[in-house]
Phi, psi and omega in degrees: 000152173267125184211150175257136181269128172286155175292122182245118185292333177297316178287316185278340180073018185291315179228167177265143177298136180250146176220162170280178179081002180280053192286334178305318183290322181293322183286328173296325186273320192250354182079185189082174174248175188296323179298341180279341190260144162252121187264103178260012185277354180243172174256044184257129185302122184291345180244092191281170174297136178288131182292146176286168172292123176258138185255168182294331170299324176305324186266329194263337179265152174293143182307148189266142182290321175302323180295315181297319175296319179298321179297314176309312179296320173306313184292323177307310176294321185291315184265004181055046189288127179308147183298329183279356183264143173270159178233129185233106171281154188212164174291050175111141178301324177299322173305319176295316177306320179291335189252338183306315179306338180282358184277350179224163173291130186294127173222248182246132179233143175254125177220107180289139179246161357286153176196181178301125195271355183287335180295312181292325177299322184291312172304319181294315181298342174264008177086014176270160180249136179279139181233154179257347192241160174255163352282165177222161181278343184214155182212134180243129175238115168276119194227113345298152187285148181245116024255353194267352181073021176302137178252134185267149171258153186307313186290351175272354179253180182125109176199157178310321179236104177248132185241112182252106183269109178252046183292343182246008184288346182291351171279343182218066184305331182296339174267006188286149178256026181300333180294350175274350190294341178268005176284138177307137179082357187259141175225118174261137183252143173227137175253136180271339185292323189286292187290325180271357169075020187235066178291329181292341184293327185053082179217128178215175183215139169247135189225129174158214186310122187291336178290312184293322183288328174299323174295314176301317176300320179294328182287321185280336178075182189287163175050040176299324184255126181294165175301310177302320182292317176301312185295315177295320181295320181299311184292316187294318185285349171274348185266080183287335182290321178294318177303311182299312178297320177299314183303316181287321179291326178292320185297316178298317179292325174298312183299321179297319179295315177308317182288323176298311182292320179297325184297334177262008179094008178271143185255117182299127177255330183160202181126196181227178171290002175250344172202157181232135173260124179248158177251122177230168181296320181214104183296320182293329176292318179297315182300321185287320175299316173298322186289330179292337175268012184060045172235122184255134184241184177242122168245169187233140181296339185265004184211134174268356179242358181275125178230122181248137180232138172276177177271139180279156177292168185303325178280357190254359183297311179303317178297317177302307188298321183290326185285325173292000000 
C-alpha cells in the first residue's frame, strides 16, 4: 500500500516524549516542596475514591485468583461490557498500551494527532509505521481525546486491530464505545487512575477480543495486579453511587474552571470534565506565572498557545484564582 509516514519523535529521536505530572522538574526550577504545590498538569481527579482498609495479607500474599475474577465481574457490570468480550485487569493502562502493538505483525497504524503520545511510541517500538492514509492494519482512537476532548464515532473506526482508549470516558459513560468490544480485533482500554483519582494504584483494563486478550494475558504474566489494587478496584467499581455523585461534582468544577480562565482571557478549545484545554496568547508565560505561585500546568511542545489545566482540589481554588 502507499502511505505517508508522519514525523515521529520516537523514531527520529528528535524530542523526548512529554507528559504531565513531572512535578519534580517544576520543584527544581521554582522551588518549594511537593506539599507546597498544586499539580494541575494531569487529568487526575483531585478528590480520589476513599481507600478501603488494607490488611497485612493484602500486602503480604500473592494476589488471589478469586479476587481477580470478582474485579472482572465488577468491571463488567460497571461498564456494561458485552458478554462476548473478555476483560483483562492490568497494572495500569500504560502497561497495556506498551504491549498491544505486539499482538499483530507490524505494518501501518493510523493515530491522528494531537493525542496521547504513548500510543505512537508503543507502535514505533514494535516496528510499526504511522500512516495518514487508509487502509491501515491498525487504528488508535483516544476517546475522549487527550488533550482536546474529541469524541469518535463508530463509523470513523475499523481496522484489523482497533484500539479505543477510554481512559477519560468515565466522566461521560453515555459516550462510551464499549458496545464495540465484542468485535474481532477490537480492544477498549480503561484507566482506573483518572476518574477515581488513584493513579498511583496502577490499575487498568483491556476489554475486547478474547483471542487478543488471552495473548495479552500471556505477555503480562501471572499476578499482574497487586492485592491492594484488586481490593480497591472491586470496591470502587461496585460503588455506583460514588461514581454518579463524582460525575456531577466534576462537571460543576469544570464549568467553574472555564469561568475563571475565560475571565483572564483564555479561550476554551475542548477537554473533558477532568481537564480543560485553553488557547492563550503565550502558554509558556502562563505556565511560568502559575509556577511562581507553585501551581503546575501543562503546555505542549507542538503548540505555543495550548494550555491544559486539570481541576484543583477543594482547598486550591482560591490559590488558583489569585495566581491567574
